[in-house]
N, C-alpha and C positions, 0 to 999 in steps of 0.2 A: 325605671320611670321616674323616681323622685329626682334623679340626677337631671335627666332631660328637661323636666318643668321648672328645676332652679335657675336655668340660664338667666332669665328676666328678671332677676330676684336679686340685685346685688346689696340689699340691705339684711344684716343678721343683726338680730336682737340676743345676748349671752346671758341668760341670767342663771346665777347659782344657785344649785338646789339647796335648801334648809342650809345656808351657808354657815352661819354662827354654828349651829348643831353639828354639821358635817365636819368643820375644823376642829371641834371639841372632841368627837369621839373618834376621830381617823386613827389614831394611835392606841385605841382601846377596843380591840375585838371584841371584848365582853359587853359593849354597850351597842355594837351593829345592829342587833335586831330587837332590842328593847325599847319601850317608849322612852324617850330623854327630851328634856326641855333645856335651854341655855336661858339663865337669869338670874336676877341679884336677890336669890335668898326666898326665904318662905313668904314673906310679905310684898316683895316684888313683883314685877311683871314679867311675863314669859317676851325675851329677845328673839327667841327663835325656837322651834319644837322639829323633830325628824318625823320622817314620815310614818312610823308605828304609833307615834304620840298623837298624830294628825286624825289617825282612824278614831280616836277617841273624842275628836273634838276641840284638841288644845290646839292655839292659834297663836301668832304673835301679837303682842300688847294686851295678851288676856291677864288679867291678876293672877299670881302664882297660885293663890289660895284655890279661886275657880279651876284651876288646871288641877290639881291635885285632887278634888272632889270628882272633876270628869273623870280622871285615870290615876286612881290609889297608886299604882305600882310604879309612877312615873319617878324618873331619876333626875335629879337636878343638878347641872353641871355650872360652875361659875364660868363667865366668857374671860378668855384671854385677850385684850384685845391687840397685845402686841403680834401675838401669831396671826391673829386673824387679820391685821394689817399687812403683815409680811406676806402671807397667802396671797392677798388682795393685789398687793403691788406686783408679783412674780406672775400672776395671772393676765394682769393688763399687758405687762409686758410681752408676754405671750401673744397676746392680741395685736401690740405695736409692730411685731415682727413680719405680721399677715398683712397688714395697712398701717399707714399713718394715719388714716382717719377712724379715730377711735373715739367715742364720745361717751365719757365714764359718768354715768349718773350716781351710782353709790358705789361703796365697797363691792359690793356681789353684783353688777349689771352693767352692760355697756352696749351701744350701738357700734357697727362695724360697717363702712363701706367697702366691698370687696372688689369694688368695680375695675380697680386698677391691678387686681392681683390674679384675676381668672386665667388670664393666658399663661401666668406661670404656675398658679396651684391647681388649676381645675374648676370646675363649676361652682358656684356659692354652696351647693347641698355638700360637695366633697370637702371644701373648705370648713363648712360646721362640722361635719364628721371628725375631719383631723382636729380640730379645735378641742372637740370634746374629749379626745383621746389623748391629747396629748396635756391638758389640763389633770386628767384623773392621772395618768403617767407620771406628772412632775409633782401632783399636789395631794395627791390620792383622796380628791373630792370631785364631784360631776356636777355637770352643768346642762342647761337644756337652751336650745337655740331654735328661734323663729327666723325663718328666710322669706322673705318678701320684698315686693318693688318699692315700698313705703315703710317709713318709721312706725306709723300707729300700728300697721298691719302685723309687721314684723313681730312688734310688743306681745298683740294678741296670739300671734301663732307660737311663740317661746311659752305662755300658759298652758295651751295645748299639748305641748311636748314634754311636759314635766310628769315625772322625773326623768331625768337622763335620756333624753329624746332629742329629735329636728322633726319640725312641722313645717312643710314647703306650702306656702300660699301663692301660685303662679296669678298675674294680672287677671286673666281670665276667668279665675274662679275665687276671685275676691267677693264679690256679692253674695255667692252660694255660700262661702263661709262665714261672712258676716250676719247675713239677716236673720238667722236664727238665734242670734247670742242675745242674752238679756242688755238693754239699753246700760246698764249700770257699768258694763265692761268697756264703752267706750272712753278714750283718752278725755280726762277732765272731766268726767262725769261723777259727781259724789252722791253722797246719800241725799241730799237735799235736792238736787236736780234730778235725782232718780224717782223720788218720789212725787215731783211736780209730773212728771212724764207719766208715771203710773197713773197719777189721777185724770191723765188725759186720756187713758186707756192706750197707753204706748208701752208695751212690754217687751218687744223685742228691737232689733237695729232695724229690722226690716220695715215696722212701724213708723218709726222715724222716717226712713227714708221715703216712704209712701206719703207721708204727712206734708199736705201744702206749708211752704214755707211761711206764708203769714200767719198759721196758726200757732208754729213755733215760736216766731217773735213775738207774737202777744203774750205768750206763757214764758218765754225765757229773755227776750230781749234779742235785737238784731244781731249783736255779735256771737253770742252763742247758739242762736238758732243758724246762723250762716256755719260756724264749724261743727254744729251735731250734723248738719244736713250733709255735708261735703264728706266727713269721716263716714257716715253711714252708707255713702258709696263708694268708699275705698280711696276718696281724693285726699291728698296729703302732701302739700307743697314744701314741707321741712326737708334741709337737707341734714346729713350727719356732718357735724362740725367737730374737729379734732379738739378735745377739751379733756383735762383732769377732772377729776370728782374734787368736791370739798373736802373730804377726808382723804385723800389719795396723798402721800407723802410726794414732794416732785424734787427731794434732794438726795436721790440715789440712781443707779443704773447697776442693773444686775441680767445676768443670764443662767439659765438653769438647762442640764440636758440629761435626759434618762437613757441609760444605757441599753442596748437592743437584748442585752441579758446580764445579768448581775454579775459582776467580777471584782475579783480581789487583785488584778495586776495592777501594779503599782505603776508601772510604766504607760499602761493604756489610760490609769485615772488621771496622771500628771499631764498626756498629751491632752485628756480633755480639758483639763484646767488652762492649758496654754491657749487652746482653740477659744473658751469661753472668756480668757483675757484678751485675745484678741478682739474679739466681737464687742466686748465692754469697751474696750479703750477705742474703737473706731467710732462707737457711737459717743461717747464721751467728747471725742475729738471734732467731730461732728457738730454738736450740741456747744462746743465752746466752752467745756466746761471740765473742772479737775476737783479730785478728793483726796482726803488724808488717810479715810479708813477703808480697809480691804475686809471684806467678810466671805469666810467659805462656809458653802452650806453642804451637809454630806448627810444624804439619806441611805439607810442600810436596806438589806433584803425584805428584813419585817417592818419596814416603814417607821423605824425610829430614825430619828432626824436631831442631828447635832449642828451648831453653827459655832465658827469662832472667829475673831475678828482681831486685828492690829491696826492700830493708827500709826501712820507714820509722820516724820518728823516735818515733810513739806507736804502740798497738795502734788498730784500727778496724773497724766492722762496719758503714761506711757506704757505700752502696752508690756514690755520687759521687767517695768518695776513691778505690775500690778500682779505679772504672772508669779516673779519671784518672793512676793509678800504672801500670794494667796499658797503657792507650793509650799513654804516655810510652815504655814498654819496647816496644811496637809500632813508633811511629816512629822511633825511635831506631835500630832496623835498617835504616833506609833502604834498603828494598826497591825494587825497580825491575822493574815487569811481571814479577814472580816470582808464579806461579801458586800458590794456597794452598788445600789440602785440607780442612784443619783449625785451628782455633783453641780453645785451653782458658784457664780462669782459675782461677787457686789462690791461697786464702790460707793461708799455714803458720803455723807457731808459736802456736798458738791457746791463748788463756789465758779465764779467767773473765772474762764481760764487768764483774761486778762489782769485780773488782780492777784494772780501768784508771780511772786517773783523766785527764780531756783537761786539757790545757793551755788556757786561756782565752787568746784573740788580742784584743788591743785593737782596738776598734772592731767587733768579731763581733755579726752580729744576735743577738737574744734566742733566736729562734727558725730554727735552721737546716736542714740538710741531714737531721741526726738525726731530727729531729722529723717533718720529711716522710716519712723511713722508717718511722717507727712509724706514723703515719696511712695511709701506703700499706698496711703489712702488716695492717692491721686490715679495710681496706677488702676488700682480697684474700681474708681470710680470711672475710668475710662473702658477698662476692658474685663472686668467682672470679677467676683470673688477669688477665682481660682487661680488669676494669673501671678500672684504673687503671695507668699506665705512662708512661715515658718518652716525650715528644713525639717523639723521633726514631724510635721503635718503633711508632708508629702505622701501620697498613696496611703493615708489614713483613714481616709472618708468613708462613712458609713454608706450601703448600700440605701 
């Protein structure tokens, strides 16, 4: 039923669940079921709280002293901004593999317009569920998704989906969904506006919807009155615009893959590293960028994650050079019978490709891997991903 209802709903709002807290405790099973707050020490504030802590009333931006009074058994963990940023970047790249129309709002939330992806991936509801599953498989954290026809309704729907769920609000059900909500939930309504509306006796979104616009204008002014009246009826002309968030690094490109089953087979792992290198290289060439630092990510069956990096002498966008560097990093780990859940390849320190001057090597062929990559990219653009690929990958597609 949800799948059928989602077809006219191309806008997704994806919101990570208690993001900083989830990242901080994902590799610590002893903290999964206890109240945890992420923050800056005893006299700091709460940056994020997991759901067991929220049951005690602990909330973001709350003074840590008050949080400890509400929850005496609270465990406080310091934030690791590098890890949080890395996870966020990987999640946003998963979104961009679904659609180029990703509007990043912050490290932990984004809007997606999937109208151009439904023929390939299924209904918006199906896409939402796939995104949730992939984010959890690759990053070990959960997210909630609101699916609707407009930006404003999708954002409200994701709140109702928390934690770790999907809520679909088709156009025909918008007013039934919106009108029971408190006016404070409407986009752009802060505490001051909420107080004004409550003094007028307008408590729910439905109250605002059925109030004459002139009354709203006298209390809030023409612009705000018009905006709230439209939002109360589910009207929102804004479109999802491809945009990176202010805190999201734009100097790297990468891709991760979670194996269908944990594996310790070196050939299988290196084949996946090659596939990911091919994907990253293709994206870099499309964006006309190159990078010097190649980073390999390996996540083991117990969710322990390690990264290794190597900075090359010159920037590259060549698939084989990215792969050789990543493969060397993997082989240097010297893993023996260690079962692996996920691998990832990332190229960092991106610069415009036109600024890179490659050093010629004595005896180098006139036409090398760079020319081969260009030819492959052209063939793929015309005939699809499967038409040309490294021989190692032929017949290796997963079901």
